[in-house]
MIVO-610980 format. One record per residue (C-alpha): x, y, z. Coordinates in steps of 0.001 Angstrom, whole numbers, plus 500000, padded with zeros to 6 digits. Layout:
BEGIN
XYZ/...
***
This chain:
BEGIN
695651879200338449/696473875544339122/699436874333341173/701559873729338093/700971877301336944/701998878653340327/705173876602340295/706401877539336882/704302879460334413/704235882608336521/707950882633337272/710166880717334858/707489880347332229/707378877698329515/708982878794326239/708880877293322762/711220877565319810/709470877096316495/711464876206313420/709466877739310565/710591874976308208/709136872376310576/705805874104311157/703846871233309643/705380868886312199/704464871043315207/702254869316317793/698586870222317435/696203870700320331/693228870766317914/692949868602314823/692408871604312545/695065873673314316/696561876691312573/700365876478312462/701090879857310875/703233882247312918/703380885778311544/706541887820311929/706559890252314893/706112893292312654/703028891686311048/701215890825314283/697979892793314549/697679894684317813/694426896227319033/693916899705320428/696651902299320698/699990900877319562/703452902154320430/706647901590318499/710278902058319445/713525901569317555/716432901299319969/720120900612319801/721588897970322099/724953896236322597/723465893249320707/722121895133317691/719115897247316756/715866896317318483/712454897114316998/709611896921319493/705839897142319166/703298896917321965/699712897930322776/699305900586325462/697421898008327544/700653896023328036/702178898888330001/699685898495332827/701172895171333927/704720896293334642/706496898934336677/708671899699333682/707738899997330033/708673897229327598/711464899523326340/713170899695329716/712754895949330312/714176895173326875/717149897481327449/717919895833330788/717763892342329275/719986893322326338/722599894862328639/722557891785330838/723001889357327942/725749891523326437/727713891499329694/727623887716329732/728621887303326100/731593889652326476/733210887121328809/736193885607327004/735012882072327642/732141882376325176/732684881539321491/733934884460319424/730871884369317152/728623885431320033/730990887762321888/730338890325319155/726703889387318587/724978891982316421/721668891001314870/718344892608314062/715836892007316863/712092892214316268/710073892091319468/706319892301319901/704487892535323224/700865891414322969/697858891421325236/695848888285325950/693646888719322881/696047886981320506/695243887368316808/693858884103315457/695325883143312125/698641884790313021/699566882687316065/699585878843316022/696607877454317870/698703875359320222/700532878482321441/697232880213322144/695592877278323916/698662876024325832/699345879366327498/702891879886326250/703652883471327328/706900883808325366/708533882253322326/711071883049319624/712207882223316114/715777882766314868/717584884930314351/715972887470316700/712151887375316635/710630887460320115/706940887310321048/705718888140324564/702181887954326022/702061890539328796/699142889168330833/700593885666330942/703742886989332581/702142889405335018/699075887361335968/699885883820334866/697320881660333105/693633881610333836/693050885319334433/694293885497338007/695156888720339723/698236890538338485/701399890322340524/703057893405341969/704720895465339268/708196894860340745/707661891095340545/706228891360337043/709276893395336005/711672890688337143/709548887990335506/709574889918332220/713335890385332351/713797886675333012/711564885810330064/713449888137327724/716850886803328792/715631883231328244/714410884042324747/717617885900323911/719464882816325135/717700880850322392/719011883379319878/722535882986321266/722400879213320834/720954879565317335/723887881801316390/726373879230317686/724798876132316128/723305877629312956/722037874788310739/722517872219313535/720015874017315758/717297871494314922/719296868536313657/719556866295316717/716663864196318057/716968865958321423/716972869472319918/714220870809322156/715717869307325324/719075870863324464/717649874238323408/715399874672326436/718074873324328761/720603875840327435/718176878786327578/717110877930331135/720747877575332217/721608880807330370/718924882865332115/720116881490335465/723761882258334757/723051885684333244/720866886750336165/723980887652338174/724592890520335730/721035891892335909/720104894906338007/716761893408339082/717167889610339161/718227887546342170/720518884787340915/720561882828344174/716783882660344194/716607881616340525/719304878953340962/717584877465343985/714144877476342376/715383875852339186/717390873211341041/714414872285343228/712255871770340152/715011869634338619/715264867532341773/711538866816341646/712036865304338185/715245863505339125/713740861972342249/710594860815340458/712482859250337537/716220859035338259/717134856685335398/714775857805332617/714310861351331322/711652861774328672/711513865472327854/707875866508327415/708226870245327946/707048870510331554/708456872993334047/710408870181335646/711797869062332278/713132872552331547/714851872695334906/716273869166334675/717594869781331170/719364872907332403/721235870839334998/723306869163332264/724695872599331419/725059873537335078/727031870330335615/729415871164332749/729776874733334064/730405873578337639/733073871073336593/734754872897333694/733649876527333913/732261878585331048/735033877281328820/733454873877329289/730192875192327788/732155876526324799/734001873206324428/730685871344324481/729202873520321739/732325873230319615/731864869467319837/728191869776318891/729135872035315950/731683869611314553/729983866268315191/726643864537314889/726275864118318641/723168865015320565/723595866810323912/724357863768326055/726555862275323340/728441865558323124/729030865614326885/730362862060326713/732539862747323660/734080865903325121/734310865090328824/734016861309329041/730921861368331263/727922859252330303/724958857255331485/724589856657335202/727750858605336000/726369861716334303/722996861441336021/724715861109339404/726759864239338683/723586866084337667/721887864986340894/724808866265342992/724856869624341241/721085870046341594/721247869224345303/724060871738345815/722298874528343905/718963873917345650/720352874929349036/
***
């Protein structure tokens, strides 16, 4: 595994939201790339396959996974999914979140796959770029077990306790995407910075939610994320071109951390109300709602990242 993989792919992972209606515009790693993404229930799994239908505070969850996926974690996918759902529910029940997500109840379809991803059902760029988790609204989640437990490149698996926490973090991140999709609805993909905003929110959400998890260490996650953000901020303090790197995810999350630090969770809700009712992108929404923009905002982000990195 290369240095970049050790820094991010094995722990925070890189995630991707795909808007099915924009599939033809998705970046291609190969000229003849396949862009079709089958629904979780249609994904072909090899070997012995297990299924589970479970109730959760966020709605019914349908899971499918090959028996081979169980070997990578100390807990089964069912237990990991239940822990993530409970954690996310605890966060959303806080009164500061918008009412539409406090009572979130959707149908979740989750598939855990092994590293032999079915060609023709998964976009080529997801297979070749080693994305170990992704989602499509309202509640479709795809997880590649080996890429969480062992990273990319076929390295040795981590200890099951570490893999468990990594899996929980991945699931909370992906459920965070579903939360944002529920809030923004049709505006989920409207702004030019949609991916920066979506990945920034989901990365912030997993960090914030980790305090309610039975197996995640929030202090460790906060510090790790802030240090990655500082690397990006220090290398390019005035310009932020989001390309989807580990450092980009972390830096994007600092905009949300800054709003939370200054205005609390109600500030996050105020920001999304502004995004719902205007044509602002993320930074424009922060300026419109809180009067912080440009250099002033970047300085605030730098201060928050430095504080959280300690």
